[in-house]
C-alpha positions in Angstrom: 104.9 121.1 102.4 104.9 122.5 105.9 107.0 121.0 108.6 104.7 121.9 111.4 101.0 120.8 111.9 98.5 123.4 111.1 94.7 123.8 111.9 93.5 121.6 109.0 96.4 119.2 108.4 99.6 117.5 109.5 103.1 118.7 108.8 105.9 116.7 107.3 107.5 115.8 110.6 104.2 114.4 112.1 103.6 112.4 108.9 107.1 110.9 109.0 106.7 110.0 112.7 103.3 108.5 112.0 104.4 106.3 109.1 107.7 105.2 110.5 106.1 104.2 113.9 103.2 102.6 112.1 105.5 100.5 109.9 107.6 99.5 112.9 104.6 98.6 115.0 103.0 96.5 112.3 106.4 94.7 111.7 106.8 94.1 115.5 103.2 92.8 115.8 103.6 90.4 112.8 107.0 89.2 114.1 105.7 88.9 117.7 102.5 87.1 116.8 103.6 84.8 114.0 107.2 84.2 114.5 108.2 84.6 118.2 105.1 82.7 119.5 106.4 79.6 117.7 110.1 79.8 118.4 112.5 77.6 120.3 114.9 80.0 122.0 117.9 77.7 121.5 117.5 77.8 117.7 119.8 80.4 116.0 117.1 81.5 113.6 114.7 82.1 116.5 117.4 84.1 118.3 118.0 86.2 115.2 114.2 87.1 115.0 114.2 87.8 118.7 117.1 90.3 118.3 115.5 91.9 115.3 112.3 92.3 117.3 114.2 93.9 120.2 116.2 96.3 117.9 113.1 97.4 116.0 111.3 97.8 119.4 114.1 100.1 120.6 113.9 102.1 117.4 110.1 102.4 117.8 110.5 103.5 121.4 112.8 106.4 120.5 110.6 107.4 117.5 107.6 107.3 119.8 109.3 109.5 122.4 110.2 111.9 119.6 106.6 111.9 118.4 105.3 112.6 121.8 107.6 115.5 122.2 106.7 116.7 118.7 102.9 116.4 119.5 103.4 118.7 122.5 105.4 121.1 120.3 103.2 121.0 117.3 99.6 120.0 118.3 97.5 117.8 116.1 95.1 119.6 113.8 91.5 119.9 114.8 88.9 117.5 113.6 86.3 119.1 111.2 83.2 120.6 112.9 80.9 118.0 111.4 82.6 115.1 113.3 80.2 113.9 116.0 81.1 114.3 119.6 81.3 110.6 120.3 83.7 110.2 117.3 85.8 113.0 118.7 86.0 111.3 122.1 86.9 107.9 120.6 89.5 109.5 118.2 91.1 111.4 121.1 91.3 108.2 123.3 92.7 106.1 120.4 95.3 108.8 119.6 96.4 109.1 123.1 96.8 105.3 123.5 98.6 105.1 120.2 101.0 107.7 121.4 101.6 105.9 124.8 101.6 102.2 123.8 104.7 102.4 121.5 106.6 103.6 124.5 105.1 101.1 127.0 105.5 98.1 124.8 109.3 98.3 124.4 109.7 99.1 128.1 107.7 96.1 129.3 109.4 93.9 126.7 112.8 95.0 127.7 112.1 94.7 131.5 110.7 91.2 131.0 114.0 89.9 129.5 116.4 92.3 131.3 119.3 91.0 133.4 120.3 94.5 134.3 117.5 95.1 136.8 117.6 91.6 138.2 113.8 91.2 138.2 112.7 87.9 139.8 111.1 85.2 137.7 107.5 86.0 138.7 107.9 89.7 137.9 109.5 88.8 134.5 106.6 86.5 133.7 104.1 89.2 134.7 105.9 91.8 132.6 105.9 89.4 129.6 102.2 88.8 130.0 101.6 92.6 130.2 103.8 93.1 127.1 101.6 90.5 125.2 98.4 92.1 126.5 99.5 95.5 125.5 100.4 94.1 122.0 96.9 92.7 121.6 95.4 96.0 122.7 97.6 97.7 120.1 96.4 95.3 117.4 92.8 96.2 118.2 93.5 99.9 118.3 95.4 99.8 115.0 92.5 98.0 113.4 90.1 100.5 114.8 92.3 103.4 113.7 92.7 102.1 110.1 89.0 101.3 109.9 88.0 104.8 111.0 90.4 106.4 108.5 89.0 104.2 105.7 85.4 105.0 106.8 86.2 108.7 106.6 87.7 108.4 103.2 85.3 106.1 101.5 82.0 106.6 103.4 82.1 110.2 104.6 84.3 111.2 101.6 86.1 113.8 103.7 89.8 114.7 104.0 90.7 113.1 107.3 92.8 110.3 105.8 94.3 112.5 103.2 95.7 114.8 106.0 98.0 112.0 107.2 99.0 111.1 103.7 100.0 114.7 103.1 97.6 116.8 101.1 100.4 118.4 99.2 101.8 115.0 98.2 98.4 113.8 97.0 97.9 117.0 95.0 101.4 116.9 93.6 102.2 120.3 95.2 105.4 119.4 97.0 108.0 122.0 96.4 105.3 124.4 95.0 104.7 126.3 98.2 104.2 130.0 97.8 107.3 131.9 98.6 107.2 134.6 101.3 
């Protein structure tokens, strides 16, 4: 399996970034929506989940920065020529937002609770609202992203989804690369 992206598929590093960040984001969204919305901050169990949410958010932040650098170093593969122009535009916009939001979400979350920057109460509340709004935008984009991938796989019957799963893994060809 290739490490770098190539014209028709993703390399191992991009695939690992994608699935690690996707897992982290889904975890954070579930914890944020279903646990943190219903907590009482004085409760030790609630404090535990808040700390877990913060730590996973920090991890996702660093993974997302790494992914952004990697995307610059090893550009994404091209979409097949049969993909409609409006689909290309939507895919590009969603991909850009899904590269940026995992960086913005932890920053807004951290700043909303930070005592380091001594942000006044009104700013902290605004940042918390922004953090929640960005999380809801992310939920919508993740649903759109997954729906588009499934549409390509089951409706169009093309290889767009398989590219991010790793074609070599699907075909059982890992470790069977031709030797130069």
